[in-house]
C-alpha positions, 0 to 999 in steps of 0.5 A: 669205312675202309675194310681193314680191322687194324688200319695204319691210320696215318696212311689212311689219312694221308692217302694211299700214295703217301710216302713213308717219310711223311708218316712220322711228320704227319703223326707229330703234327696230328699230336700237336693239333690234338694237344691244342684242341684239348685246351680249346675243347674246355678252357680252364674253368669252363665245361667242355662243349660237344663240338669241341670234344668232337674236334678233339676226338678226331684229332686224337684219331689222327694222332693214332691215340685210339684209346683216348679217342674212344674215351672222348667219344664216350664222354660226348655220348654222356653229354649228348646221348644218341649223338649219331656222329659219336655213335658211328665214330665210336663204333668205327674205333671199336671195330678197328680195335677188333671189339666187333660186338660193341661196335655192332651194337653202336652202329645199330643204335645209330641206324635206329636213330637215322634208319635211312643212312646208307653209309651207316648201313654199309659201315655196319656190314663191314664190321659184320664181315670182319666179325665173320658174320658173312651172311648178315653182312651180305644181306645188309650190303644187298639192302643198301644196293637195292636203294642205291645200285651204284653205292661204292662201298656196298659193291666192294663189300658184297664182292669181298664177302662172297669171296670170303665165302668161297663164292667166286661165281657170285662175286664175279658179276658184282665185281664187273658192275663195280669196276665198270663204275669205279675202274681205278679202285685198288681194292676192287682190282685186288678182289677181282684177282682173288676171284680169278685165282679161286676160279683157276685163272692166275694169268688174268689175276696177275693182269688185275694186280699189275693194274692195281700196282700201277695205280698204287705203286707204294702199296705193299699189300697189293705188291705182296698179293701180286708176288704170291699170285706169281708164285702160284703160277710158278713165274719165279723170276717175276715173283722175285721182282715183286717180293723185292719191291715189297721188301723195299716198301716194308723193310721191317716185315719178315714175311716179305724176306721169307717170300723173297728167299722162297722165290730165290730158292725155287730158282736155285739161287741159294746164296741170296735165299739164305741172306733173306732167310737170315734177315727174316730171322733177325727181325723175328727169331720165332717166325715159323716161315723163316725157320722153315725156309732155313730148314729147306735151304739146309736140306737143299745144301745137303742134297746138292752132291746127292743130285750129282750122283743121282744124275749118273745113277739115272743114266745107269738106271736107263741103261739097265732098264732097256733089256728089262723092258724088252724081256718083259715085252717078249714074255707078255707078248700074247697079252699085249698083242690083244691090244695093238696099241699097248704092243706097239708102245711096249715093244717099240715106242718105250725102248726107243724112248729109253735109248733116247734118254740114255743118249740125252743124259750122256749129252746133257751139257749140249742139250741143256742149252737148247731144251726147256729143263723142266720139260726135259726132266718131266719127259725123262721121269715119265719114260723111266716110270712108264718103263718100270710099270711095264717091267713089273706089271706081270709080277704085280698081277701074279702075286696072290692078294692079301686076304686080311679083311676077307669076310668083313662087312664094313659101313663107313659113316660121314656127315657130309660128302668128302668126309668118308674120303678124307677120313678113311678113303685109303683104309676103304681101298685096302679093305676092298683090296683084301676081300671085304664088302664095304658100304658108305652112308653120308647123312647130308648133301653138303648144301652149305658148302657150295652154291651148285645144287646137287653137285656135292651129292654127284661128287660123293657118288663118283668118289664111291664108284672110284673107291669100289664101294658095294653100296652108298647112300646120300641122305637128305638131313640138313647140313649143319643141323644134325645135332637135332636129328640124332634119333633119326640118324640112329634108327637109320644106322641100326637098320643098315647094320641089321640089313647088311650084317655089318661087322665093322663101322667107321665113323667120326670122333667125339672130340671133333670140332664140327657139330655135325661130326659129333652128332654122327658119332653120338648116333653111331655110339648108340646104334652100333653097340653090338657091332664087334669093331667101331673105329673113329677116324680123324678129318680136317676138323679133328683137334689135337686132343684126338688120341689114336690107338689103331693105325692102318698102313695105306702106303700102297693106296695113297695115290688112289686115296688122293684121287678119291679126295680130288673128285670133290672139285667143289671143295678144291679151293679149301686148304685142307683139300690140298694133296700135299696137306692130305699126304702130309697127314698120312706121312705124319701118322705113318712116321708114328708107326714106322711105315711110309703112310698111314691112317689113324683111328680111335677104337670105340669097339675092337674085336679082331 
């Protein structure tokens, strides 16, 4: 059984290389055959035969009359209860229509009658995977492979499930074995590309997808995956070519035109980008990707004259920066000379780079044809910001620290490693910078989130050290099992509050989707009744009904907040660990209270 829950049956039946023009003809022929078989299955005045109904059901499936095929297979089962062929085909049809629970029951019934059928076991594992029951699916694939090490569909399924679980290392040997047996399998090549992307090797991922495209040049899904991977690499010219092929193969898909427009926008080709954005919106006026692309194009058009003015302003900024750099280097020469490398950089290298950049901006038209533009712009930005850092470091260090939270003792609670950093890392940095003593307590080692034993705990300790916590404990409660351990957690929280003299507690919120997070909140609510201030933070699993009423400005701590989150490298493949996602949440909360970046909390207790 193919691994897609809602297949284009005509393509599946005609083969992966079937031309699009052949599909309507094939469907028409299949429907004529279904009508003929309907008459043959039960001639007038006679009872239908099981075999006639079986042929009729298959013809209905070929004609994409799935509901009718389901009813026919149900009729077969009423005539021949326990018919394994009918059970398995009915299960397959229900799975294709996303009725996974009934499909699983039917497959298990078929297996009970034919327990040694490896094909049925593999098909059942496919349905379990579609239903997101990944661990069950993996066990069943492994059982099939234990009896038949080269089973094609089981190898594909096992690799696919491990990738869905984020286990790229576990998927790699399975894919290697499968491709050694079936080197021209497009699904395997696509999963290999997904695995390589997860492991941070986009170049080899592109190679695998290019091989898949050579094998199935008319498969828009393979080309779409290739285009997305090229975009991740920043190879926009090749991405344009790949998206263009997708759009020609699947012209009615707004997503292909959005991808093509996005690639054109990255290349600065506004006119074709706007053309494809318009096409996508005409196809689907409510498409969010198309609407966002149009908004980005409008913003780009508005910024074009600003960028021209900004180029000249940049030249003036460099010219003004040079005397400032020299002055600061002179004023801080005693401190800098204690570190010879810093003195040489501040007094000689940095001024020389500033002069070079002033000259290069004046002669930009000449240099632009000879230098990589991205490298040139990056180098000039580095010089500018390095100069500003040297210029103002003395002023920043001489300013008196803000003692807003001096004397406070803060205990931050998290269910898993990375919860504290994601939920309140920026606030913890601000607390430390303003004189508070800050401690962290993580209840689990997060073992369900990775297959690298002990790595998440080590990441949590590195993050705590980076945040400058005065103490941090990682406990050994079971990951995803905290709802049954609330009394034990409550006792530990009470003990820490008493030992440390805690005045502020930061914890999860009661509306959190994750059961472990709600369990930590429940334990905190009981244990911290006497603590003056208890704040509930939001994180990646906090739903929209979270209603904050306490905000903390973290504008000056955002970069450090992002670095603290990035220390959890085992989770970097997850979308919510993307720095842009984290920064976007902070920007949204900042906009609500009139600052650049903020973190939001819900007060449980508040005494200031």
